[in-house]
MARZA-257876 format. One record per residue (C-alpha): residue in one letter; x, y, z. Coordinates in Angstrom, 3 decimals. Example, Ala and Ser with C-alpha at 12.3 -4.5 7.8 and 13.67 -1.06 7.14 Angstrom:
['a',[12.300,-4.500,7.800]] ['s',[13.670,-1.060,7.140]] 
end
This chain:
['m',[-82.854,-187.293,-89.153]] ['l',[-82.002,-190.756,-87.926]] ['v',[-80.319,-191.304,-90.987]] ['a',[-78.418,-188.521,-91.460]] ['g',[-77.784,-188.402,-87.668]] ['a',[-76.709,-191.598,-86.212]] ['g',[-76.451,-193.281,-89.618]] ['s',[-73.752,-190.966,-90.907]] ['l',[-71.567,-191.802,-87.452]] ['l',[-72.663,-195.480,-87.214]] ['l',[-71.386,-195.225,-91.188]] ['a',[-67.973,-193.515,-90.123]] ['a',[-67.346,-196.026,-87.256]] ['y',[-67.880,-198.751,-89.784]] ['f',[-65.545,-197.455,-92.309]] ['g',[-62.520,-196.386,-90.346]] ['v',[-61.954,-195.797,-86.252]] ['e',[-60.122,-192.477,-86.476]] ['v',[-62.058,-189.701,-85.870]] ['y',[-60.646,-187.181,-88.646]] ['n',[-59.786,-189.740,-91.141]] ['v',[-60.063,-187.990,-94.692]] ['n',[-60.819,-190.484,-96.670]] ['v',[-63.634,-192.440,-93.887]] ['w',[-65.454,-188.937,-94.139]] ['r',[-65.358,-188.330,-97.749]] ['s',[-66.651,-191.909,-98.364]] ['v',[-69.990,-191.061,-95.459]] ['y',[-70.524,-187.521,-97.403]] ['l',[-70.938,-189.231,-100.488]] ['s',[-72.991,-191.553,-99.043]] ['m',[-75.625,-189.323,-97.754]] ['a',[-75.355,-187.193,-100.635]] ['s',[-76.435,-190.597,-102.633]] ['l',[-79.717,-190.715,-100.494]] ['m',[-80.657,-187.597,-101.697]] ['t',[-81.524,-188.989,-105.059]] ['i',[-84.352,-190.462,-103.494]] ['g',[-86.234,-186.990,-103.219]] ['i',[-84.739,-185.679,-106.442]] ['l',[-86.235,-188.765,-108.482]] ['t',[-89.060,-188.687,-106.631]] ['t',[-89.938,-184.938,-107.627]] ['i',[-88.864,-185.349,-111.276]] ['f',[-91.083,-188.860,-111.691]] ['l',[-94.277,-186.912,-109.665]] ['p',[-97.172,-185.280,-111.920]] ['e',[-98.104,-181.547,-110.916]] ['p',[-100.974,-181.259,-109.050]] ['k',[-104.272,-180.350,-110.973]] ['i',[-104.935,-176.596,-109.230]] ['i',[-106.800,-173.777,-110.898]] ['r',[-104.005,-170.691,-111.053]] ['n',[-105.076,-167.448,-110.518]] ['n',[-104.681,-164.911,-113.534]] ['s',[-103.805,-162.192,-111.119]] ['l',[-100.793,-164.110,-110.173]] ['i',[-97.173,-162.481,-111.168]] ['s',[-96.850,-163.837,-114.690]] ['l',[-94.239,-166.531,-115.785]] ['k',[-91.689,-163.362,-117.128]] ['d',[-92.171,-161.301,-113.967]] ['q',[-91.345,-164.848,-111.756]] ['f',[-88.067,-165.034,-113.910]] ['r',[-87.089,-161.740,-112.997]] ['f',[-87.539,-162.475,-109.173]] ['l',[-85.515,-165.466,-109.838]] ['i',[-82.583,-163.499,-111.467]] ['s',[-82.886,-160.160,-108.351]] ['f',[-82.725,-163.227,-106.036]] ['i',[-79.481,-164.748,-107.570]] ['i',[-78.214,-160.559,-108.117]] ['f',[-78.912,-160.396,-104.482]] ['i',[-76.508,-163.967,-103.043]] ['f',[-74.185,-162.787,-105.933]] ['i',[-73.503,-159.505,-104.652]] ['f',[-73.919,-160.636,-100.821]] ['i',[-70.936,-163.310,-101.561]] ['f',[-68.866,-160.886,-103.649]] ['f',[-68.687,-158.217,-100.608]] ['y',[-68.673,-160.727,-97.450]] ['s',[-65.649,-162.419,-99.453]] ['n',[-64.077,-158.830,-100.021]] ['l',[-64.547,-157.194,-96.574]] ['e',[-61.701,-158.460,-94.674]] ['n',[-62.072,-158.248,-90.993]] ['p',[-59.282,-155.745,-89.479]] ['f',[-59.232,-157.423,-86.110]] ['t',[-57.523,-160.542,-87.279]] ['n',[-54.613,-159.793,-84.238]] ['g',[-57.342,-158.259,-82.047]] ['e',[-59.434,-159.315,-79.209]] ['n',[-61.990,-162.486,-80.129]] ['l',[-64.595,-159.618,-79.184]] ['s',[-63.574,-157.003,-81.827]] ['k',[-63.465,-160.121,-84.556]] ['f',[-67.109,-161.187,-83.514]] ['l',[-68.126,-157.454,-83.280]] ['f',[-66.649,-156.768,-86.991]] ['a',[-68.434,-160.286,-88.142]] ['l',[-71.736,-158.730,-87.332]] ['l',[-70.963,-155.195,-89.059]] ['r',[-70.122,-157.330,-92.081]] ['i',[-73.463,-159.336,-92.437]] ['v',[-75.348,-156.519,-91.599]] ['l',[-73.253,-154.398,-93.934]] ['c',[-73.389,-157.217,-97.333]] ['f',[-77.450,-157.510,-96.440]] ['s',[-77.922,-153.568,-96.225]] ['i',[-75.793,-153.313,-100.013]] ['s',[-78.137,-156.411,-101.459]] ['i',[-81.190,-155.051,-100.620]] ['f',[-80.269,-151.725,-101.704]] ['a',[-79.270,-153.399,-105.181]] ['i',[-82.767,-155.011,-105.398]] ['y',[-84.300,-151.256,-104.423]] ['l',[-82.239,-150.085,-107.574]] ['l',[-83.329,-152.761,-109.870]] ['a',[-87.064,-151.985,-109.004]] ['k',[-86.369,-148.236,-109.570]] ['t',[-85.524,-149.135,-113.133]] ['q',[-88.801,-151.377,-113.673]] ['f',[-86.371,-154.630,-113.847]] ['i',[-89.033,-155.912,-111.670]] ['p',[-92.360,-154.423,-111.247]] ['k',[-92.772,-152.121,-108.494]] ['k',[-95.780,-153.381,-107.290]] ['s',[-95.198,-157.314,-107.578]] ['a',[-91.993,-156.086,-105.377]] ['y',[-93.925,-154.188,-102.715]] ['n',[-96.531,-156.974,-102.295]] ['a',[-93.549,-159.779,-102.264]] ['f',[-91.437,-157.931,-99.766]] ['s',[-92.660,-154.915,-98.135]] ['k',[-96.687,-155.536,-97.924]] ['p',[-95.885,-158.438,-95.206]] ['f',[-93.482,-156.837,-93.097]] ['l',[-95.221,-153.751,-93.233]] ['d',[-98.423,-155.756,-91.932]] ['f',[-96.528,-157.134,-89.325]] ['v',[-95.539,-154.021,-87.996]] ['n',[-99.083,-152.546,-88.495]] ['r',[-100.725,-154.958,-86.300]] ['y',[-98.134,-155.083,-83.371]] ['g',[-96.772,-151.132,-83.703]] ['k',[-93.954,-150.568,-81.375]] ['a',[-94.078,-153.896,-79.623]] ['a',[-92.778,-155.463,-83.260]] ['i',[-89.147,-154.458,-82.359]] ['v',[-89.526,-156.341,-79.058]] ['i',[-91.024,-159.221,-80.941]] ['l',[-88.131,-159.470,-83.320]] ['l',[-85.637,-159.323,-80.123]] ['l',[-87.355,-162.225,-79.145]] ['i',[-87.374,-164.533,-82.417]] ['g',[-83.719,-163.520,-82.974]] ['l',[-82.853,-164.718,-79.288]] ['y',[-84.901,-167.453,-78.353]] ['r',[-83.213,-170.523,-79.480]] ['i',[-79.714,-168.845,-78.830]] ['a',[-78.917,-170.859,-75.604]] ['d',[-79.553,-173.861,-77.945]] ['v',[-77.781,-173.427,-81.215]] ['v',[-75.022,-171.758,-79.521]] ['m',[-74.061,-174.749,-77.118]] ['g',[-75.355,-177.476,-79.888]] ['v',[-72.388,-176.836,-81.636]] ['m',[-69.587,-178.120,-79.368]] ['a',[-71.770,-180.311,-78.510]] ['n',[-70.137,-183.558,-80.536]] ['i',[-66.583,-182.290,-80.071]] ['f',[-67.401,-182.020,-76.477]] ['y',[-68.145,-186.090,-76.233]] ['l',[-64.888,-187.226,-78.154]] ['e',[-62.951,-185.002,-76.032]] ['k',[-64.711,-186.284,-73.091]] ['g',[-63.559,-189.492,-74.552]] ['f',[-67.158,-191.428,-75.597]] ['n',[-66.708,-192.801,-78.958]] ['i',[-68.455,-192.286,-81.925]] ['k',[-70.568,-195.535,-81.763]] ['e',[-71.749,-194.295,-78.424]] ['i',[-72.550,-190.620,-79.891]] ['a',[-74.144,-192.266,-82.894]] ['t',[-76.456,-194.359,-80.314]] ['y',[-77.577,-192.057,-77.604]] ['s',[-77.267,-188.493,-79.141]] ['k',[-78.420,-188.918,-82.918]] ['f',[-80.482,-192.182,-82.678]] ['f',[-82.423,-191.934,-78.667]] ['g',[-81.624,-188.493,-78.486]] ['v',[-84.207,-188.252,-81.610]] ['f',[-87.392,-189.683,-80.387]] ['a',[-86.333,-187.930,-77.236]] ['t',[-86.909,-184.271,-79.506]] ['i',[-90.008,-185.965,-80.464]] ['a',[-91.082,-186.418,-77.090]] ['g',[-90.593,-183.268,-75.717]] ['g',[-91.781,-181.497,-79.246]] ['i',[-95.424,-183.906,-78.386]] ['i',[-95.423,-182.595,-75.027]] ['g',[-94.491,-178.923,-76.007]] ['g',[-97.458,-178.651,-78.577]] ['y',[-99.885,-180.455,-76.387]] ['s',[-99.047,-178.106,-73.358]] ['s',[-99.431,-174.670,-75.505]] ['f',[-102.995,-176.262,-76.345]] ['k',[-103.664,-177.085,-72.976]] ['f',[-101.892,-174.065,-70.764]] ['g',[-101.311,-171.339,-73.283]] ['t',[-98.963,-170.447,-75.469]] ['i',[-96.749,-167.534,-73.673]] ['k',[-96.386,-169.882,-70.392]] ['c',[-94.826,-172.646,-72.707]] ['l',[-92.599,-170.418,-74.538]] ['f',[-91.462,-169.101,-71.168]] ['f',[-91.468,-172.403,-69.473]] ['g',[-89.434,-174.025,-72.825]] ['a',[-86.702,-171.013,-72.581]] ['l',[-86.122,-171.560,-69.229]] ['i',[-85.908,-175.607,-69.275]] ['a',[-83.353,-175.117,-73.030]] ['a',[-81.171,-172.835,-70.935]] ['a',[-81.033,-175.091,-67.831]] ['s',[-80.204,-178.360,-69.352]] ['n',[-77.283,-176.735,-70.399]] ['l',[-76.389,-176.958,-66.692]] ['l',[-76.039,-180.546,-67.259]] ['f',[-73.717,-180.617,-69.917]] ['a',[-71.401,-178.400,-67.315]] ['w',[-71.979,-181.159,-64.867]] ['l',[-70.698,-183.903,-67.696]] ['a',[-68.035,-181.986,-68.342]] ['i',[-66.312,-181.913,-64.672]] ['t',[-67.653,-185.737,-64.166]] ['e',[-65.873,-188.698,-64.671]] ['p',[-67.013,-190.264,-68.156]] ['s',[-70.151,-192.184,-67.829]] ['v',[-72.583,-193.605,-70.946]] ['n',[-74.947,-193.197,-67.912]] ['f',[-74.400,-189.608,-67.081]] ['l',[-74.554,-189.267,-70.699]] ['i',[-77.484,-190.795,-71.827]] ['i',[-79.666,-188.609,-68.792]] ['v',[-77.913,-185.330,-70.243]] ['i',[-78.715,-185.772,-73.760]] ['t',[-82.467,-187.217,-72.843]] ['a',[-82.823,-184.312,-70.437]] ['d',[-81.291,-182.080,-73.323]] ['n',[-83.519,-183.456,-76.278]] ['i',[-86.371,-183.608,-74.321]] ['a',[-86.378,-179.607,-73.484]] ['s',[-85.271,-178.728,-76.892]] ['g',[-88.267,-180.334,-78.489]] ['f',[-90.725,-178.837,-75.786]] ['a',[-89.110,-175.295,-76.457]] ['g',[-89.128,-175.477,-80.432]] ['a',[-92.568,-176.899,-80.441]] ['a',[-93.491,-174.003,-78.403]] ['f',[-92.017,-171.809,-80.232]] ['v',[-93.175,-172.762,-83.834]] ['v',[-96.798,-172.701,-82.103]] ['y',[-96.231,-169.085,-80.891]] ['l',[-94.265,-168.011,-84.740]] ['s',[-97.332,-169.622,-86.048]] ['a',[-99.781,-166.919,-83.900]] ['l',[-97.831,-164.069,-84.969]] ['t',[-98.141,-164.227,-88.958]] ['s',[-101.611,-163.156,-90.977]] ['i',[-103.572,-165.608,-93.128]] ['r',[-102.587,-163.383,-96.150]] ['f',[-98.629,-163.291,-95.595]] ['t',[-98.031,-166.844,-93.884]] ['a',[-95.216,-167.889,-95.911]] ['t',[-93.443,-164.661,-96.610]] ['q',[-93.618,-163.866,-92.641]] ['y',[-93.315,-167.191,-91.403]] ['a',[-90.128,-167.311,-93.586]] ['l',[-88.759,-164.147,-92.377]] ['f',[-89.296,-165.545,-88.410]] ['s',[-87.956,-168.851,-89.043]] ['s',[-84.682,-167.212,-90.664]] ['l',[-84.375,-164.485,-88.010]] ['m',[-84.123,-167.248,-85.234]] ['l',[-81.143,-168.682,-86.883]] ['l',[-79.433,-165.422,-87.588]] ['f',[-77.979,-164.084,-84.628]] ['p',[-77.277,-167.541,-82.635]] ['k',[-75.633,-168.773,-85.383]] ['v',[-73.085,-166.169,-86.040]] ['l',[-72.075,-166.064,-82.306]] ['a',[-72.280,-169.838,-82.470]] ['g',[-69.353,-169.672,-84.638]] ['y',[-67.051,-168.175,-82.258]] ['s',[-68.166,-171.183,-79.365]] ['g',[-64.525,-173.288,-80.265]] ['t',[-62.945,-169.900,-79.272]] ['i',[-64.710,-169.317,-76.290]] ['v',[-64.200,-172.629,-75.127]] ['d',[-60.304,-172.625,-75.589]] ['q',[-60.581,-169.491,-73.372]] ['i',[-63.111,-171.000,-70.656]] ['g',[-63.053,-174.505,-70.814]] ['y',[-66.102,-176.462,-71.330]] ['a',[-67.638,-176.628,-67.606]] ['n',[-67.509,-173.047,-67.908]] ['f',[-68.546,-172.288,-71.814]] ['y',[-72.216,-174.468,-70.649]] ['i',[-72.809,-172.412,-67.836]] ['f',[-72.448,-169.290,-70.223]] ['t',[-74.540,-170.960,-72.904]] ['a',[-77.230,-170.984,-70.195]] ['i',[-76.368,-167.331,-68.986]] ['i',[-77.393,-166.116,-72.320]] ['g',[-80.519,-167.492,-72.596]] ['l',[-82.214,-165.274,-68.990]] ['p',[-82.816,-162.456,-71.208]] ['v',[-85.396,-164.368,-73.169]] ['l',[-87.110,-164.623,-69.920]] ['i',[-87.202,-161.156,-69.622]] ['l',[-88.492,-160.289,-73.205]] ['i',[-90.956,-163.170,-72.825]] ['i',[-92.780,-161.340,-70.021]] ['w',[-92.555,-158.069,-71.132]] ['i',[-94.355,-159.029,-74.778]] ['a',[-97.092,-161.031,-72.268]] ['k',[-98.144,-157.433,-70.997]] ['i',[-97.903,-155.353,-74.470]] ['a',[-98.597,-157.911,-76.848]] ['p',[-100.511,-161.036,-75.537]] ['i',[-101.245,-163.868,-77.897]] ['k',[-104.755,-165.027,-78.102]] ['d',[-104.710,-168.851,-77.662]] 
end
């Protein structure tokens, strides 16, 4: 995080002073990509761990078929998403946003239907497909019943205030007058340690005071910290103010993130831990990322100060959902 965050920005400042110089950022991205060879070479040369294989696991042939099915799923999704043009290109931003959501849902549905056809034609074994895809989801629904819908809604919205706000943070710093070195130092370097500190506090608090209480407090401070950016937007540029806002925001984000991980872990079944956690963590970012794609448009319409107030407000429904879930599906700490 330090190398990719602060390191990339410091490298950009070293290569050139222009923020959007193509050659500068090409060099930065090539440098970051080259560092990935460390992980690649490590995994190539490390020996496989010696473990006892369970003969009842999916055969190599079926694993290959699952891989092909996954590639087909991705290809179909990309194909339809690329060819479904938005009819509201000249319309209201709300219409564009709603169509973007509809397009994602439709493409997912078509891709899932394709996987269903592959299972029906025995390209992938039905039993293996059921155990891999349907069983983990049905297990979650059976354990939580009607509350499962509310829980999934909470998962999909919990980080919305953070994600939607975070997309515009670096652009905001630059337009506010801060330079790349200052952003690298305070946001991408010290900010990482503030996030870690918030995570440690959040993890300890979840153990000490309970998951739901910390989940609520994390959502509250994550939304409230966005108001500090609104304050920063209307004040004169000050490095001291920048440090205060970034530190508070990262501590809040780290606390909320740790509390949320504890909550997601508590939701998973021991039998389907990996699959269910993957489902939850993916759902966590789906809607917030779609909405975050329109953050620039929102800023152009209402300005930075109102935008940050807006991101704080959209985090408030999460608090209601947590109170509701505490009543219908409490977590045993």
